[in-house]
Residue, then its C-alpha position, 0 to 999 in steps of 0.5 A: m613651658p617646662y622648667v629646666v632648673t628650680d631657678d626657672l620656677p615662678p617667683s611665688v613658688r621659689r619664695h614659699l617652698p624649701p629647695h626639696a619641695q621646689e624639686i618635687y614641684l619642678a619634676a611634677f610640673n614637667n611630667a604633667w606638661a608632657e602628659y597634657a600636651g593636647s589640652a588647652r588648659r595645659e599650664e593650669i593643669a601642670h601647676r595644679v599637679a605640681w602643687a598636689a605633688v608637693k602636698t603629698q610630702y609637705v604641709k603648710a604650717g603657718d606661713q612655711w612649708v614643712p616636711r610631713e611627718r611619716g608615721 
């Protein structure tokens, strides 16, 4: 099920990610949801894609997700 707003994201995502990272997660999840429409593992794949998208711009430091430093 695609998400409309970040408040619709799973509680574990909302609890751990900052607002911008939640927006990245939501967009990536929704895109993957549409792309993998024929897959029996659609939801699992969409969550994996969403986390991968977040990890391109954020890194976990201790128990917090912080923006990656751009060099």
